[in-house]
C-alpha positions as a printed Julia matrix, in Angstrom:
90×3 Matrix{Float64}:
 -63.5    -6.87  -139.59
 -59.87   -7.69  -140.3
 -56.53   -6.32  -139.11
 -52.92   -6.97  -140.09
 -51.6    -9.99  -138.22
 -47.99   -8.88  -138.73
 -48.46   -5.45  -137.16
 -50.27   -6.91  -134.15
 -47.68   -9.67  -133.66
 -44.82   -7.15  -133.78
 -46.61   -5.11  -131.11
 -46.77   -8.2   -128.86
 -50.3    -9.38  -129.69
 -50.38  -12.82  -131.37
 -53.69  -13.73  -133.01
 -54.68  -16.22  -130.3
 -54.93  -13.51  -127.59
 -57.36  -11.34  -129.61
 -61.14  -11.38  -129.44
 -64.16   -9.14  -129.94
 -66.17   -7.64  -127.06
 -67.49  -11.17  -126.41
 -64.36  -13.18  -125.42
 -65.72  -16.29  -127.16
 -65.49  -14.47  -130.53
 -61.89  -15.15  -131.54
 -60.34  -14.18  -134.84
 -59.01  -16.48  -137.53
 -55.79  -15.91  -139.49
 -56.13  -15.82  -143.26
 -53.83  -14.26  -145.86
 -51.74  -12.43  -143.23
 -54.75  -10.88  -141.54
 -56.77  -11.66  -138.42
 -60.46  -11.76  -139.37
 -63.37  -11.4   -136.99
 -66.91  -12.34  -138.01
 -70.22  -11.5   -136.4
 -73.81  -11.29  -137.59
 -77.1    -9.76  -136.6
 -78.66  -13.03  -135.46
 -77.24  -15.36  -132.81
 -73.54  -14.52  -133.25
 -73.45  -10.8   -132.38
 -70.18  -11.01  -130.35
 -71.05   -8.11  -128.05
 -71.83   -5.77  -130.93
 -73.91   -2.74  -130.01
 -76.54   -1.52  -132.48
 -77.63    2.12  -132.54
 -80.21    3.45  -134.98
 -80.89    7.07  -135.72
 -83.32    8.54  -138.26
 -81.03    7.77  -141.22
 -78.54    5.0   -140.31
 -77.88    1.76  -138.43
 -74.55    1.87  -136.59
 -72.86   -1.31  -135.34
 -70.08   -0.75  -132.74
 -67.65   -3.28  -131.36
 -63.97   -3.55  -130.5
 -61.04   -5.93  -130.73
 -59.41   -6.66  -127.38
 -56.09   -8.27  -126.62
 -53.87   -8.86  -123.6
 -50.59  -10.64  -124.32
 -49.49  -13.58  -122.19
 -47.21  -12.58  -119.32
 -43.61  -13.72  -119.56
 -42.24  -14.91  -116.23
 -42.33  -13.38  -112.8
 -40.86   -9.91  -112.98
 -40.62   -7.45  -110.11
 -41.78   -4.7   -112.46
 -45.12   -5.31  -114.09
 -46.64   -3.35  -116.94
 -49.93   -4.44  -118.38
 -50.21   -4.03  -122.11
 -53.78   -3.95  -123.45
 -55.04   -3.54  -126.99
 -58.49   -2.08  -127.62
 -59.34   -1.24  -131.24
 -62.8     0.27  -131.61
 -64.61    0.02  -134.93
 -68.05    0.69  -136.33
 -70.01   -0.13  -139.46
 -72.62    2.35  -140.68
 -75.47    1.41  -143.03
 -78.24    3.66  -144.39
 -81.76    2.68  -143.32
């Protein structure tokens, strides 16, 4: 899975604060995009697998919480959660 690094950065989410459902699964920046990799073996990154009679469906999400900037009296928490799925015929 990959997403535009520029769009995320402009929204306040630098690449180093992003991860998949498993917080240890960070993205890497390449060609202006943040790429996330997972597999079906030992590096599933919190991916959920659902199978029906015709397809395998892998669901996960990209999470991000920007670093806080100083001690402000007014606090607003900004959270990014991008859900995605990959569907493959059986």
